[in-house]
Structure formats: C-alpha cells, structure tokens
Backbone as a chain_set.jsonl record, in Angstrom:
{"seq": "MANSGAAEPIVYVVDDDESARHSLEFLLDVAGIRVRSFPNADAFLKSSPPLAGACIVTDVRMPGTGGIELVEELHRRGATAPVIVITGHADVPLAIQAMKAGVADFIEKPFDDQVMLEAIRSALARNAGDQQAQAERQAVLDRMATLSPREREVVVGLVAGKANKVIAFDLDISARTVEVYRANAMMKMQARTLSDLVRMVTLATLT", "coords": {"N": [[0.825, -1.205, 0.0], [2.15, 1.107, -0.148], [3.033, 4.42, -1.205], [3.527, 5.277, -4.633], [4.845, 6.892, -7.42], [3.285, 9.547, -9.427], [-0.093, 10.673, -9.165], [-3.588, 11.283, -9.848], [-5.188, 13.483, -7.593], [-6.988, 12.147, -4.802], [-9.494, 11.631, -2.332], [-9.952, 9.602, 0.425], [-12.616, 8.702, 2.341], [-13.113, 7.561, 5.514], [-15.34, 6.328, 7.599], [-17.661, 5.295, 10.037], [-20.097, 6.408, 10.323], [-22.792, 6.786, 8.406], [-24.254, 9.026, 7.424], [-22.419, 11.065, 7.834], [-20.367, 10.264, 6.128], [-21.652, 10.454, 3.613], [-22.176, 13.163, 3.583], [-19.589, 14.283, 3.512], [-18.714, 13.204, 1.12], [-20.416, 14.476, -0.701], [-19.663, 17.148, -0.288], [-16.981, 17.132, -1.169], [-17.301, 16.257, -3.787], [-18.738, 18.356, -4.955], [-16.775, 20.259, -4.748], [-15.098, 19.424, -6.668], [-13.263, 17.412, -6.192], [-11.937, 14.205, -6.334], [-13.443, 11.392, -4.744], [-13.751, 8.63, -2.5], [-15.437, 6.365, -0.453], [-15.379, 4.523, 2.692], [-16.867, 2.242, 5.02], [-15.581, 1.63, 7.388], [-12.35, 1.356, 9.061], [-11.203, -1.161, 8.805], [-12.375, -2.208, 6.483], [-11.304, -0.448, 4.65], [-8.539, -0.995, 4.857], [-8.542, -3.652, 4.033], [-9.387, -3.396, 1.408], [-7.242, -2.036, 0.373], [-6.574, 0.368, -1.276], [-5.011, 2.312, -3.953], [-2.531, 4.615, -2.884], [-1.065, 6.703, -3.883], [-0.963, 10.13, -4.411], [-3.085, 10.502, -2.706], [-5.33, 11.437, 0.014], [-6.421, 10.847, 3.302], [-9.391, 10.876, 5.133], [-10.572, 10.38, 8.262], [-12.629, 9.072, 10.934], [-11.984, 9.307, 14.412], [-12.959, 7.502, 16.264], [-14.186, 4.355, 15.765], [-15.956, 1.269, 15.143], [-14.007, -1.673, 15.646], [-10.934, -1.196, 14.101], [-9.65, 1.902, 15.021], [-9.355, 5.444, 14.142], [-6.751, 6.538, 14.789], [-5.328, 4.205, 15.164], [-5.488, 3.277, 12.583], [-3.856, 5.106, 11.237], [-1.382, 4.44, 12.376], [-1.125, 1.804, 11.466], [-0.989, 2.203, 8.717], [1.464, 3.512, 8.561], [3.124, 1.441, 9.374], [2.895, -0.13, 7.161], [4.305, 1.262, 5.364], [3.124, 3.398, 4.085], [2.643, 6.805, 3.149], [0.647, 8.623, 2.804], [-1.167, 11.571, 3.622], [-3.141, 11.922, 6.598], [-6.218, 13.008, 7.814], [-7.772, 13.469, 10.817], [-10.976, 13.271, 12.204], [-13.243, 14.122, 14.826], [-15.821, 13.814, 17.305], [-15.381, 13.969, 19.871], [-13.276, 15.489, 21.004], [-10.297, 15.941, 22.843], [-7.498, 17.127, 24.774], [-5.422, 15.112, 25.367], [-6.108, 13.175, 23.427], [-5.767, 14.581, 21.06], [-3.016, 15.054, 21.175], [-2.071, 12.427, 21.066], [-2.927, 11.766, 18.5], [-1.42, 13.549, 16.916], [1.161, 12.689, 17.524], [1.044, 10.246, 16.33], [1.279, 10.961, 13.771], [-0.639, 12.322, 12.209], [-2.007, 14.491, 9.675], [-3.774, 16.538, 10.2], [-6.163, 17.564, 12.717], [-9.427, 17.594, 13.316], [-12.281, 18.899, 14.848], [-15.655, 17.813, 15.307], [-18.815, 19.542, 15.323], [-17.679, 20.443, 12.106], [-16.647, 23.261, 10.116], [-17.436, 23.493, 6.698], [-15.689, 24.818, 4.948], [-13.337, 24.912, 6.407], [-12.678, 22.213, 6.522], [-12.328, 21.66, 3.763], [-10.129, 23.309, 3.207], [-8.187, 22.126, 4.815], [-7.985, 19.612, 3.612], [-7.197, 20.274, 0.981], [-4.755, 21.466, 1.533], [-3.361, 19.284, 2.602], [-3.328, 17.581, 0.365], [-1.81, 19.13, -1.38], [0.667, 19.263, -0.074], [1.276, 16.577, -0.143], [1.482, 16.111, -2.908], [3.719, 17.676, -3.444], [5.661, 16.33, -1.926], [5.689, 13.866, -3.257], [6.591, 14.639, -5.757], [9.162, 15.482, -5.119], [10.221, 13.069, -4.219], [10.105, 11.566, -6.565], [11.876, 12.982, -8.17], [14.255, 12.65, -6.75], [14.558, 9.869, -6.963], [14.946, 9.639, -9.695], [17.429, 10.861, -9.979], [18.983, 9.087, -8.463], [18.752, 6.823, -10.059], [20.165, 7.658, -12.301], [22.685, 7.99, -11.171], [23.31, 5.385, -10.686], [24.142, 4.486, -13.096], [26.708, 5.309, -13.39], [30.182, 4.586, -13.701], [32.478, 2.952, -11.396], [34.82, 4.561, -11.21], [33.973, 6.97, -12.375], [32.091, 7.672, -10.486], [33.767, 8.149, -8.296], [35.114, 10.405, -9.18], [32.983, 12.206, -9.366], [32.254, 12.378, -6.654], [34.497, 13.686, -5.694], [34.285, 16.129, -7.085], [31.871, 17.134, -6.061], [32.679, 17.544, -3.5], [34.083, 19.795, -3.825], [36.611, 19.788, -4.874], [39.407, 20.503, -7.003], [40.168, 19.58, -10.435], [42.877, 18.761, -10.629], [43.491, 18.073, -8.01], [41.74, 15.957, -7.551], [42.78, 14.212, -9.448], [45.292, 13.701, -8.342], [44.505, 12.469, -5.927], [43.311, 10.137, -6.907], [45.287, 9.047, -8.317], [45.591, 9.39, -11.096], [45.725, 10.992, -14.361], [45.151, 14.551, -14.862], [43.868, 15.06, -17.215], [42.543, 12.671, -17.672], [40.752, 12.753, -15.583], [39.152, 14.841, -16.473], [37.9, 13.605, -18.627], [36.417, 11.567, -17.361], [34.817, 13.223, -15.839], [33.338, 14.604, -17.817], [31.932, 12.46, -18.948], [30.427, 11.657, -16.724], [28.883, 13.933, -16.241], [27.31, 13.91, -18.512], [25.891, 11.478, -18.251], [24.508, 12.007, -15.909], [22.925, 14.013, -16.735], [23.494, 16.646, -16.257], [23.839, 20.075, -16.639], [25.593, 21.975, -15.736], [28.328, 22.309, -13.358], [27.36, 23.09, -10.867], [24.771, 22.235, -11.094], [25.156, 19.486, -11.105], [26.154, 19.146, -8.522], [23.909, 19.9, -7.025], [22.134, 17.844, -7.732], [23.436, 15.503, -6.748], [23.571, 16.094, -4.053], [20.861, 16.192, -3.432], [20.194, 13.507, -3.895], [21.607, 12.186, -1.916], [20.511, 12.973, 0.426], [18.793, 12.04, 3.383]], "CA": [[0.0, 0.0, 0.0], [3.045, 2.253, -0.142], [2.843, 5.347, -2.31], [4.511, 5.194, -5.695], [4.479, 7.606, -8.629], [2.312, 10.615, -9.335], [-1.453, 10.235, -9.477], [-4.603, 12.318, -9.656], [-5.581, 13.541, -6.174], [-8.227, 11.496, -4.385], [-9.692, 11.607, -0.884], [-10.659, 8.436, 0.945], [-13.341, 9.0, 3.57], [-13.276, 6.334, 6.301], [-16.192, 6.725, 8.726], [-18.771, 4.353, 10.222], [-21.326, 7.203, 10.311], [-23.2, 6.869, 7.002], [-24.629, 10.399, 7.066], [-21.179, 11.85, 7.787], [-19.686, 9.871, 4.895], [-22.355, 11.029, 2.464], [-22.002, 14.613, 3.646], [-18.246, 14.598, 3.034], [-18.673, 12.848, -0.306], [-21.095, 15.551, -1.424], [-18.825, 18.34, -0.174], [-15.803, 16.972, -2.026], [-17.759, 16.151, -5.17], [-19.071, 19.724, -5.386], [-15.506, 20.991, -4.843], [-14.337, 18.887, -7.793], [-12.202, 16.526, -5.699], [-12.335, 12.794, -6.375], [-13.656, 10.863, -3.4], [-14.239, 7.26, -2.359], [-15.646, 6.193, 0.988], [-15.373, 3.193, 3.3], [-17.648, 2.27, 6.261], [-14.706, 1.486, 8.557], [-10.927, 1.247, 8.735], [-10.89, -2.532, 8.398], [-12.768, -2.324, 5.075], [-10.326, 0.334, 3.891], [-7.281, -1.736, 4.83], [-8.759, -4.864, 3.237], [-9.464, -2.974, 0.013], [-5.879, -1.617, 0.013], [-6.621, 1.214, -2.474], [-3.746, 3.008, -4.244], [-2.413, 5.809, -2.046], [-0.342, 7.779, -4.558], [-1.816, 11.288, -4.631], [-4.292, 10.411, -1.872], [-5.459, 11.968, 1.37], [-7.417, 10.052, 4.013], [-10.136, 11.558, 6.195], [-11.15, 9.293, 9.042], [-13.117, 9.352, 12.287], [-11.049, 8.762, 15.395], [-13.568, 6.375, 16.953], [-15.0, 3.495, 14.904], [-15.902, -0.144, 15.542], [-12.802, -2.311, 15.12], [-9.759, -0.324, 14.06], [-9.954, 3.33, 15.118], [-8.626, 6.337, 13.244], [-5.333, 6.633, 15.119], [-4.767, 2.877, 14.869], [-5.377, 3.218, 11.127], [-2.645, 5.863, 10.888], [-0.232, 3.648, 12.796], [-1.027, 0.645, 10.584], [-0.522, 2.69, 7.423], [2.897, 3.762, 8.694], [3.78, 0.133, 9.411], [2.885, -0.644, 5.789], [5.142, 2.115, 4.541], [2.33, 4.414, 3.384], [2.901, 8.166, 3.628], [-0.481, 9.507, 2.475], [-1.597, 12.346, 4.795], [-4.409, 11.516, 7.207], [-6.914, 14.009, 8.621], [-8.63, 12.787, 11.784], [-12.091, 14.074, 12.701], [-13.835, 13.523, 16.025], [-16.821, 14.576, 18.049], [-15.009, 13.839, 21.282], [-11.905, 15.986, 21.083], [-9.692, 16.368, 24.099], [-6.07, 17.381, 24.581], [-4.638, 13.879, 25.249], [-6.412, 12.52, 22.158], [-5.132, 15.374, 20.01], [-1.577, 14.798, 21.275], [-1.871, 11.067, 20.569], [-3.105, 11.801, 17.047], [-0.282, 14.235, 16.315], [2.33, 11.808, 17.67], [0.87, 9.163, 15.36], [1.653, 11.511, 12.474], [-1.754, 12.801, 11.389], [-1.768, 15.781, 9.034], [-4.628, 17.538, 10.852], [-7.089, 17.017, 13.709], [-10.562, 18.517, 13.216], [-13.381, 18.541, 15.746], [-17.035, 17.949, 14.846], [-19.135, 19.759, 13.906], [-16.664, 21.288, 11.476], [-17.059, 24.137, 9.028], [-17.078, 22.888, 5.408], [-14.526, 25.493, 4.373], [-12.172, 24.486, 7.188], [-12.352, 20.86, 6.07], [-11.791, 21.73, 2.398], [-8.786, 23.902, 3.262], [-7.298, 21.123, 5.392], [-7.795, 18.571, 2.603], [-6.403, 20.833, -0.122], [-3.403, 21.653, 2.048], [-2.749, 17.955, 2.713], [-3.089, 17.094, -0.993], [-0.722, 19.923, -1.963], [1.909, 18.793, 0.55], [1.498, 15.22, -0.637], [1.959, 16.225, -4.286], [5.088, 18.188, -3.368], [6.505, 15.244, -1.426], [5.817, 12.857, -4.307], [7.43, 15.196, -6.812], [10.532, 15.45, -4.614], [10.641, 11.663, -4.195], [10.301, 11.142, -7.948], [13.101, 13.629, -8.643], [15.372, 11.991, -6.071], [14.712, 8.539, -7.542], [15.507, 9.81, -11.041], [18.86, 11.126, -9.796], [19.594, 7.833, -8.015], [18.815, 5.947, -11.224], [21.275, 8.131, -13.142], [23.939, 7.7, -10.464], [23.562, 3.946, -10.793], [24.759, 4.212, -14.399], [28.104, 5.741, -13.343], [31.193, 3.571, -13.397], [33.102, 3.239, -10.095], [35.751, 5.685, -11.327], [33.169, 8.183, -12.589], [31.5, 8.011, -9.184], [34.83, 8.724, -7.463], [35.357, 11.764, -9.671], [31.816, 13.0, -8.966], [32.375, 12.629, -5.211], [35.513, 14.728, -5.544], [33.732, 17.392, -7.575], [30.86, 17.596, -5.106], [33.419, 17.987, -2.313], [34.697, 21.083, -4.147], [38.007, 19.602, -5.249], [39.786, 20.815, -8.379], [40.526, 18.396, -11.213], [44.245, 18.33, -10.303], [43.458, 17.431, -6.692], [41.076, 14.66, -7.759], [43.743, 13.392, -10.181], [46.308, 13.279, -7.367], [43.866, 11.53, -4.991], [42.999, 8.875, -7.58], [46.516, 8.612, -9.004], [45.373, 9.404, -12.541], [46.057, 12.3, -14.911], [44.087, 15.549, -14.847], [43.13, 14.884, -18.466], [41.644, 11.532, -17.465], [39.681, 13.248, -14.714], [38.258, 15.624, -17.328], [37.113, 12.657, -19.424], [35.437, 10.973, -16.453], [33.891, 14.293, -15.467], [32.447, 14.842, -18.959], [31.038, 11.301, -19.045], [29.51, 11.681, -15.58], [27.943, 15.036, -16.458], [26.375, 13.487, -19.55], [25.025, 10.447, -17.686], [23.672, 12.613, -14.868], [22.119, 15.044, -17.403], [23.807, 17.901, -15.57], [24.33, 21.073, -17.582], [26.697, 22.692, -15.098], [28.855, 21.658, -12.157], [26.444, 23.377, -9.758], [23.621, 21.361, -11.322], [25.597, 18.165, -10.656], [26.237, 19.194, -7.056], [22.542, 19.901, -6.509], [21.575, 16.504, -7.921], [24.054, 14.532, -5.838], [23.155, 16.479, -2.704], [19.466, 15.741, -3.32], [20.154, 12.05, -3.847], [22.224, 11.657, -0.694], [19.746, 13.387, 1.607], [17.973, 10.958, 3.932]], "C": [[0.86, 1.256, 0.0], [2.81, 3.114, -1.376], [3.896, 5.115, -3.376], [3.994, 5.944, -6.91], [3.457, 8.703, -8.395], [0.943, 10.086, -9.72], [-2.405, 11.39, -9.24], [-5.051, 12.307, -8.204], [-6.915, 12.847, -5.914], [-8.29, 11.52, -2.868], [-10.477, 10.357, -0.525], [-11.297, 8.814, 2.274], [-13.609, 7.68, 4.296], [-14.042, 6.694, 7.568], [-17.369, 5.756, 8.824], [-20.125, 5.058, 10.229], [-21.734, 7.448, 8.852], [-23.536, 8.29, 6.574], [-23.395, 11.289, 6.955], [-20.407, 11.539, 6.509], [-20.323, 10.539, 3.683], [-22.188, 12.55, 2.414], [-20.632, 15.024, 3.102], [-18.097, 14.284, 1.547], [-19.279, 13.964, -1.152], [-20.233, 16.81, -1.446], [-17.643, 18.272, -1.143], [-16.19, 16.906, -3.496], [-18.069, 17.532, -5.741], [-17.792, 20.542, -5.588], [-14.627, 20.475, -5.977], [-13.179, 17.997, -7.385], [-12.702, 15.085, -5.724], [-12.432, 12.238, -4.964], [-14.158, 9.422, -3.476], [-14.361, 6.993, -0.863], [-15.655, 4.721, 1.407], [-16.092, 3.277, 4.648], [-16.816, 2.102, 7.529], [-13.272, 1.274, 8.097], [-10.558, -0.142, 8.247], [-11.234, -2.755, 6.926], [-11.775, -1.586, 4.185], [-9.018, -0.44, 3.745], [-7.402, -2.991, 3.97], [-8.783, -4.531, 1.746], [-8.087, -2.591, -0.526], [-5.855, -0.769, -1.259], [-5.272, 1.898, -2.722], [-3.678, 4.338, -3.496], [-1.594, 6.927, -2.68], [-1.31, 8.92, -4.853], [-3.035, 11.344, -3.741], [-4.162, 11.128, -0.538], [-6.579, 11.156, 2.023], [-8.065, 10.903, 5.091], [-10.863, 10.481, 6.99], [-11.621, 9.753, 10.414], [-12.172, 8.684, 13.273], [-11.611, 7.534, 16.098], [-14.502, 5.627, 16.008], [-14.944, 2.08, 15.451], [-14.681, -0.812, 14.913], [-11.624, -1.367, 15.204], [-10.165, 1.14, 14.068], [-9.072, 4.153, 14.204], [-7.139, 6.408, 13.513], [-4.63, 5.302, 14.858], [-4.58, 2.701, 13.363], [-4.103, 3.925, 10.673], [-1.402, 5.039, 11.205], [-0.027, 2.433, 11.888], [-0.522, 1.058, 9.205], [0.984, 2.939, 7.454], [3.673, 2.448, 8.707], [3.879, -0.462, 8.007], [3.714, 0.215, 4.838], [4.407, 3.185, 3.775], [2.575, 5.792, 3.998], [1.775, 9.14, 3.28], [-0.93, 10.261, 3.725], [-2.971, 11.908, 5.283], [-4.956, 12.659, 8.058], [-7.892, 13.265, 9.52], [-9.724, 13.735, 12.256], [-12.713, 13.36, 13.899], [-14.871, 14.432, 16.651], [-16.506, 14.572, 19.528], [-13.577, 14.306, 21.497], [-11.496, 16.313, 22.507], [-8.198, 16.461, 23.864], [-5.252, 16.097, 24.47], [-4.856, 13.173, 23.91], [-5.737, 13.252, 21.004], [-3.625, 15.132, 19.996], [-1.249, 13.414, 20.722], [-1.95, 11.027, 19.049], [-1.899, 12.438, 16.365], [0.986, 13.383, 16.401], [2.267, 10.66, 16.678], [1.178, 9.64, 13.943], [0.511, 11.991, 11.602], [-1.441, 14.189, 10.835], [-2.57, 16.892, 9.703], [-5.616, 16.815, 11.763], [-8.253, 18.0, 13.803], [-11.736, 18.014, 14.053], [-14.738, 18.757, 15.078], [-17.811, 18.823, 15.82], [-18.137, 20.727, 13.292], [-17.287, 22.132, 10.369], [-16.575, 23.523, 7.711], [-15.809, 23.497, 4.826], [-13.243, 25.094, 5.09], [-11.714, 23.105, 6.732], [-11.731, 20.88, 4.684], [-10.37, 22.294, 2.389], [-7.775, 22.9, 3.808], [-6.976, 20.046, 4.366], [-6.914, 19.082, 1.459], [-4.952, 21.033, 0.3], [-2.661, 20.319, 2.119], [-2.408, 17.401, 1.331], [-1.917, 17.83, -1.645], [0.627, 19.477, -1.397], [2.279, 17.414, 0.013], [2.065, 15.247, -2.053], [3.399, 16.71, -4.316], [6.056, 17.116, -2.925], [6.75, 14.206, -2.517], [6.711, 13.352, -5.438], [8.898, 15.142, -6.398], [11.07, 14.024, -4.612], [10.943, 11.163, -5.606], [11.599, 11.722, -8.511], [14.326, 12.945, -8.036], [15.628, 10.616, -6.675], [15.332, 8.62, -8.93], [17.014, 10.056, -10.961], [19.586, 9.855, -9.37], [19.751, 6.856, -9.181], [19.97, 6.354, -12.146], [22.618, 7.816, -12.488], [24.313, 6.23, -10.589], [24.234, 3.584, -12.118], [26.237, 4.611, -14.419], [29.022, 4.555, -13.068], [31.809, 3.906, -12.035], [34.035, 4.449, -10.148], [35.013, 6.997, -11.552], [32.544, 8.636, -11.282], [32.534, 8.661, -8.272], [35.123, 10.165, -7.884], [34.216, 12.683, -9.253], [31.893, 13.343, -7.483], [33.4, 13.729, -4.962], [35.008, 16.091, -5.967], [32.735, 17.983, -6.593], [31.524, 18.106, -3.824], [34.149, 19.303, -2.573], [36.153, 20.993, -4.567], [38.233, 19.947, -6.718], [40.182, 19.526, -9.087], [41.905, 17.851, -10.832], [44.282, 17.597, -8.968], [42.831, 16.046, -6.793], [42.036, 13.704, -8.453], [44.807, 12.849, -9.234], [45.736, 12.215, -6.426], [43.672, 10.152, -5.623], [44.19, 8.299, -8.343], [46.279, 8.411, -10.497], [45.692, 10.806, -13.048], [44.861, 13.244, -14.848], [43.234, 15.43, -16.105], [42.133, 13.737, -18.339], [40.47, 11.925, -16.579], [38.669, 14.026, -15.535], [37.354, 14.714, -18.165], [36.023, 12.017, -18.562], [34.372, 12.002, -16.055], [32.871, 14.535, -16.579], [31.445, 13.7, -19.105], [29.983, 11.317, -17.94], [28.461, 12.774, -15.749], [26.884, 14.629, -17.477], [25.394, 12.463, -18.988], [24.056, 11.019, -16.661], [22.729, 13.67, -15.44], [22.269, 16.39, -16.696], [24.408, 18.885, -16.561], [25.546, 21.819, -17.049], [27.172, 21.909, -13.88], [27.917, 21.883, -10.967], [25.188, 22.516, -9.864], [23.943, 19.951, -10.823], [25.638, 18.106, -9.129], [24.84, 19.144, -6.44], [21.933, 18.51, -6.588], [22.112, 15.52, -6.891], [23.654, 14.827, -4.387], [21.734, 16.011, -2.439], [19.418, 14.231, -3.12], [20.682, 11.478, -2.551], [21.533, 12.122, 0.566], [18.895, 12.23, 2.077], [16.757, 11.524, 4.604]], "O": [[0.335, 2.362, 0.136], [2.441, 2.619, -2.441], [5.039, 4.791, -3.057], [2.885, 5.7, -7.385], [2.844, 8.792, -7.331], [0.834, 9.152, -10.515], [-2.087, 12.347, -8.534], [-5.273, 11.237, -7.635], [-7.849, 12.95, -6.709], [-7.261, 11.44, -2.196], [-11.532, 10.085, -1.098], [-10.606, 9.198, 3.218], [-14.257, 6.788, 3.75], [-13.487, 7.285, 8.494], [-18.0, 5.434, 7.817], [-21.171, 4.412, 10.154], [-21.091, 8.227, 8.149], [-23.15, 8.718, 5.487], [-23.329, 12.161, 6.089], [-19.855, 12.441, 5.878], [-19.635, 11.112, 2.838], [-22.075, 13.141, 1.34], [-20.518, 15.98, 2.335], [-17.434, 15.016, 0.812], [-18.728, 14.346, -2.184], [-20.089, 17.458, -2.482], [-17.347, 19.239, -1.845], [-15.484, 17.439, -4.353], [-17.704, 17.838, -6.876], [-17.721, 21.399, -6.469], [-13.547, 21.011, -6.226], [-12.219, 17.839, -8.138], [-13.772, 14.785, -5.194], [-11.62, 12.561, -4.097], [-14.89, 9.049, -4.393], [-13.473, 7.361, -0.093], [-15.9, 3.819, 0.607], [-15.948, 4.275, 5.355], [-17.292, 2.398, 8.625], [-13.005, 1.043, 6.918], [-9.701, -0.291, 7.377], [-10.484, -3.409, 6.202], [-11.446, -2.049, 3.092], [-8.458, -0.532, 2.653], [-6.464, -3.349, 3.258], [-8.265, -5.287, 0.924], [-7.79, -2.785, -1.704], [-5.188, -1.137, -2.226], [-4.477, 2.047, -1.793], [-4.648, 5.096, -3.476], [-1.441, 7.992, -2.081], [-2.353, 8.709, -5.471], [-3.937, 12.146, -3.983], [-3.067, 11.386, -0.037], [-7.568, 10.819, 1.372], [-7.38, 11.569, 5.867], [-11.684, 9.749, 6.437], [-11.081, 10.702, 10.983], [-11.625, 7.616, 12.995], [-10.866, 6.634, 16.483], [-15.482, 6.185, 15.514], [-13.994, 1.721, 16.147], [-14.359, -0.538, 13.757], [-11.347, -0.801, 16.262], [-10.939, 1.575, 13.215], [-8.156, 3.63, 13.569], [-6.338, 6.345, 12.58], [-3.491, 5.269, 14.395], [-3.63, 2.055, 12.92], [-3.363, 3.413, 9.833], [-0.481, 4.954, 10.393], [1.108, 2.073, 11.576], [0.278, 0.349, 8.594], [1.694, 2.621, 6.5], [4.752, 2.353, 8.122], [4.815, -1.198, 7.697], [3.808, -0.08, 3.647], [4.989, 3.826, 2.9], [2.699, 5.926, 5.215], [1.932, 10.35, 3.443], [-1.063, 9.653, 4.787], [-3.849, 11.567, 4.49], [-4.255, 13.207, 8.909], [-8.741, 12.516, 9.036], [-9.444, 14.863, 12.659], [-12.705, 12.131, 13.968], [-14.803, 15.656, 16.539], [-17.264, 15.103, 20.34], [-12.767, 13.601, 22.098], [-12.266, 16.892, 23.274], [-7.684, 15.937, 22.875], [-4.443, 15.989, 23.549], [-3.914, 12.638, 23.324], [-5.204, 12.628, 20.087], [-3.023, 15.017, 18.928], [-0.269, 13.246, 19.997], [-1.159, 10.353, 18.39], [-1.411, 11.93, 15.356], [1.788, 13.358, 15.467], [3.298, 10.155, 16.234], [1.322, 8.831, 13.025], [0.657, 12.065, 10.382], [-0.704, 14.963, 11.447], [-2.124, 18.037, 9.774], [-5.872, 15.622, 11.607], [-8.09, 19.11, 14.309], [-12.125, 16.849, 13.967], [-14.948, 19.746, 14.376], [-17.503, 18.848, 17.012], [-17.791, 21.732, 13.912], [-18.302, 21.77, 9.774], [-15.429, 23.082, 7.619], [-14.961, 22.791, 4.281], [-12.191, 24.953, 4.466], [-10.518, 22.855, 6.576], [-10.729, 20.207, 4.441], [-9.51, 21.813, 1.651], [-6.644, 22.827, 3.329], [-5.829, 19.613, 4.256], [-5.993, 18.391, 1.025], [-4.032, 20.797, -0.483], [-1.491, 20.227, 1.748], [-1.339, 16.823, 1.136], [-1.127, 17.23, -2.374], [1.603, 19.331, -2.132], [3.447, 17.128, -0.251], [3.0, 14.512, -2.372], [4.209, 16.225, -5.107], [7.15, 16.996, -3.477], [7.87, 13.724, -2.687], [7.49, 12.587, -6.007], [9.77, 14.805, -7.2], [12.229, 13.789, -4.957], [11.91, 10.432, -5.822], [12.329, 11.045, -9.234], [15.313, 12.693, -8.728], [16.78, 10.233, -6.88], [16.146, 7.775, -9.302], [17.781, 9.531, -11.768], [20.681, 9.573, -9.857], [20.755, 6.15, -9.28], [20.664, 5.501, -12.699], [23.57, 7.423, -13.162], [25.493, 5.878, -10.596], [24.822, 2.511, -12.25], [26.946, 4.283, -15.37], [28.684, 3.648, -12.308], [31.673, 5.036, -11.566], [34.039, 5.27, -9.23], [35.384, 8.025, -10.984], [32.473, 9.832, -10.998], [32.222, 9.611, -7.555], [35.352, 11.033, -7.042], [34.455, 13.815, -8.832], [31.624, 14.481, -7.097], [33.192, 14.6, -4.118], [35.264, 17.092, -5.298], [32.751, 19.184, -6.324], [30.994, 18.99, -3.15], [34.761, 19.867, -1.665], [36.854, 22.004, -4.61], [37.37, 19.717, -7.565], [40.489, 18.518, -8.451], [42.091, 16.639, -10.724], [45.014, 16.62, -8.808], [43.321, 15.085, -6.2], [42.108, 12.527, -8.101], [45.178, 11.678, -9.313], [46.376, 11.199, -6.156], [43.847, 9.127, -4.963], [44.114, 7.22, -8.931], [46.699, 7.414, -11.084], [45.906, 11.716, -12.247], [43.712, 12.807, -14.789], [42.027, 15.67, -16.071], [41.011, 13.824, -18.84], [39.339, 11.488, -16.794], [37.463, 13.893, -15.325], [36.182, 15.023, -18.381], [34.864, 11.933, -18.967], [33.187, 11.684, -15.95], [31.676, 14.657, -16.311], [30.262, 13.931, -19.352], [28.809, 11.032, -18.178], [27.287, 12.568, -15.439], [25.707, 14.96, -17.328], [24.19, 12.568, -19.224], [22.915, 10.568, -16.558], [21.846, 14.169, -14.741], [21.316, 17.156, -16.558], [25.378, 18.563, -17.247], [26.417, 22.239, -17.811], [26.512, 20.974, -13.427], [27.704, 20.98, -10.158], [24.612, 22.116, -8.853], [23.107, 19.302, -10.195], [25.205, 17.124, -8.526], [24.611, 18.437, -5.458], [21.295, 18.047, -5.643], [21.353, 14.798, -6.246], [23.429, 13.91, -3.598], [21.43, 15.498, -1.362], [18.679, 13.738, -2.268], [20.259, 10.403, -2.126], [21.914, 11.72, 1.665], [18.33, 11.507, 1.257], [15.937, 10.772, 5.132]]}, "num_chains": 1, "name": "protein.A"}
C-alpha cells in the first residue's frame, strides 16, 4: 500500500457514520475533488486502495480499528499519504496522541465545510510536493547507478569542491583523465553545469 508515482488527487473517507460519509462525499464532489468512501478502517485496509496522490479523512472512533490505529497501521505498511482525523469527542490527550501518530490535521465535529476543504487541499498539496521530490530523487539515483566506479569517485571529488588536479592526485590518474570521467559523468547525470551536478548529488544523498 506504499505510495509510488504521481497520481490524480483522491480523498478516501473512512467513517462508520453513514450520514457523515455522504455529507463529506457531497462536499468533495461539489468541490471537484475525487472521493471514495469506506464504512470502517478494516474495510479500507482490506481494500488496500492506491495511495499515490491520496489523502485520508477518518473518524477517530469506529468499531474495530480506530482512526489513530489506522494511521499507525498505514505507517507500518510504509504508506505516507496524509491523514486528517475528525472527532466529536476531542480532548487534549487525544489530540496529542493523534499528532504523535503523524496525522496531518485534527478537526473537531461539527466542522465548518470550508475548514475541512482547506485542510484537505493543504494535505493534498503537501502530498503532491513530497511525491514530486521523491520522484526527482529517484531519477537522480537511477542516473547515479549508471556511473562507473571511477566516474563516481570523480563525482564525489567534484561535489566535495576539489579541483581536477586534486582529484587526479587523490585517484593517481592524470588531470586529463579526470576531465574525461567528469564529462562522461555530467552526460550520464544530465547535468548542464557543475552546480547542477552538485545539486543533484546532494538531493540524492539526503535521507
């Protein structure tokens, strides 16, 4: 159920309250946001819908698996889709528990429609940004995988700010050979400039 790739935004509503589900479905449909609902967290987990580009809105208290337990289970499965938890029984300890579980937002019932839409749009926007960054990082990693061991050593030296002559000395090769490896690495990495190469490698090595 882990996220992968870009996808059209969708909101999954997980709530055992049928009227609440239908109300949210209508709200999102009118706002032009794709929506799919589930009567409880267990049904959602069993269905295992694609989570790329998704946001989940769930009630904190439901028969079986509750909203916070759902968030924790999604994390165990490697899913990173943002989750908005709604509740009619908000209290400080519950809110703290929800935030520690990693929910994107915590909204108390009855909620204002505009507040809910803003929370959902914000979560979807953050999710899209995260996915774009992940896709870019993976593309850089894929390019780095095409480098030969020597090209990789030259790239590491360049990213460290070393001059060609210094890299040549470190690797016990000629400066001209370093230039050849550098040119090949730049081409494979699709880097137009040295600063572009540095940005790519820095992005790829961030954890």
